[in-house]
C-alpha positions as CSV (number, residue, x, y, z in Angstrom):
1,M,163.8,185.4,184.5
2,P,160.1,186.1,181.9
3,Q,158.6,189.0,182.9
4,D,156.0,188.3,184.4
5,N,158.4,187.0,187.3
6,K,160.9,189.2,187.1
7,K,158.0,192.2,187.5
8,F,156.4,190.3,190.6
9,S,160.0,189.2,192.1
10,E,160.3,193.5,192.2
11,E,157.2,193.9,193.8
12,L,157.5,191.6,196.5
13,K,160.8,192.5,197.5
14,K,159.4,196.3,197.2
15,R,156.5,195.2,199.7
16,I,158.4,193.2,201.7
17,Y,161.1,196.3,202.0
18,N,157.8,198.8,203.2
19,W,156.9,196.0,206.0
20,I,160.4,196.5,207.0
21,L,160.9,200.0,207.2
22,R,157.3,200.0,208.7
23,L,158.0,198.0,211.6
24,I,161.1,200.3,212.2
25,K,159.0,202.9,212.5
26,F,157.3,201.0,215.1
27,L,159.9,199.5,216.7
28,D,161.1,203.1,217.4
29,I,158.3,204.6,219.8
30,L,158.8,201.0,221.5
31,N,158.7,201.7,225.4
32,K,162.6,200.7,226.0
33,N,162.3,200.7,229.6
34,D,161.0,197.9,229.6
35,S,162.5,194.7,229.6
36,L,159.9,192.8,227.4
37,C,160.0,195.8,224.0
38,R,164.0,196.3,224.6
39,T,164.3,191.9,223.8
40,V,161.0,191.3,220.8
41,D,163.4,194.9,219.5
42,G,166.2,193.4,219.8
43,Q,164.4,189.8,218.6
44,L,162.4,192.0,215.6
45,I,164.9,194.1,213.8
46,R,166.9,191.1,213.6
47,C,164.5,188.4,211.7
48,G,162.5,191.2,210.7
49,T,164.6,192.6,208.2
50,S,165.8,188.8,207.8
51,I,163.7,188.4,205.6
52,G,164.5,191.2,203.2
53,A,168.4,190.0,203.3
54,N,167.5,186.7,202.4
55,Y,164.4,187.3,199.8
56,V,167.4,189.5,198.0
57,E,169.8,186.6,198.3
58,A,167.4,184.1,197.0
59,I,166.4,186.0,193.5
60,A,169.7,186.9,193.1
61,G,170.2,182.7,193.9
62,S,172.7,180.7,191.1
63,S,169.8,177.8,191.0
64,K,167.2,176.5,192.3
65,K,168.2,174.8,195.1
66,D,169.8,178.6,196.1
67,F,166.4,180.3,195.6
68,V,164.7,177.9,197.8
69,N,167.2,178.1,200.2
70,F,166.8,181.6,200.6
71,L,163.0,181.5,200.4
72,S,162.9,179.1,203.6
73,H,165.6,181.4,205.2
74,A,162.9,184.8,204.2
75,L,159.8,182.1,205.4
76,K,161.4,180.8,209.0
77,S,162.3,185.3,209.9
78,A,158.6,185.5,208.6
79,N,157.1,183.1,211.2
80,E,159.7,184.3,214.2
81,S,158.6,187.8,213.3
82,K,154.6,186.7,213.6
83,F,155.9,185.4,217.3
84,W,157.4,188.0,218.2
85,L,154.9,190.4,217.6
86,A,152.2,188.3,218.7
87,L,153.6,188.1,222.3
88,L,154.0,192.4,222.1
89,R,150.1,192.2,220.6
90,D,149.3,189.5,223.7
91,S,150.9,191.1,225.8
92,G,149.3,194.8,225.6
93,K,152.7,195.9,224.4
94,G,153.1,198.7,222.1
95,N,150.5,200.4,219.6
96,Q,147.6,197.3,219.5
97,D,146.2,198.5,216.0
98,E,150.0,199.3,214.8
99,I,150.8,195.2,215.4
100,N,147.0,193.9,214.3
101,N,148.1,195.6,210.7
102,L,152.0,194.8,210.8
103,L,150.7,191.1,210.9
104,K,148.2,191.3,208.9
105,E,150.8,191.9,206.1
106,L,153.2,190.0,207.4
107,I,151.2,186.8,207.1
108,E,149.9,187.6,203.4
109,L,154.2,187.9,203.0
110,A,154.9,184.6,204.5
111,N,151.7,182.8,202.9
112,I,153.6,184.1,199.2
113,L,157.2,183.2,200.1
114,A,155.5,179.4,201.2
115,S,153.5,179.3,198.0
116,S,156.5,180.1,195.7
117,I,158.5,177.1,198.3
118,R,156.3,174.9,197.4
119,T,155.9,175.7,193.7
120,M,159.9,175.7,193.0
121,R,160.2,172.3,195.0
122,N,157.7,171.1,193.0
123,K,159.3,172.1,189.6
C-alpha cells in the first residue's frame, strides 16, 4: 500500500474510532427509562460500532473484493446509524446539538466510505 494511502487509511480509522467513542458517550446519557431511547441505544451500539469493525476488516482484507465487501458493510452500518440518530433528533430525544454533531461527522464518514468504494470498483 503506498504511503499516502496507508496514512489516509490510518487517519480514517482514527476518525471512525473517535466517532464511535463520542457515540458511546452520547448513548450513556440517554434516558434508559424511555422505550424509544432504550431501543435506539441497542441499535446504535450495534450498527455504530460495526462501522469501525468492518473498516478494520477492510484494510486488513486479503483482496480487492474483500476490501470492497467490508467497506460496503461499513457504509451500510453508517447509513443505518444515520437513520437511528435522525429518529432521536426528530423525536426530540437526547442532546440535540450532540446528535447534530454526530450526524454531521457520520455523513462525512459515509461519503468517504462511498467514495472509496466507487474508486475501488472503477480500478
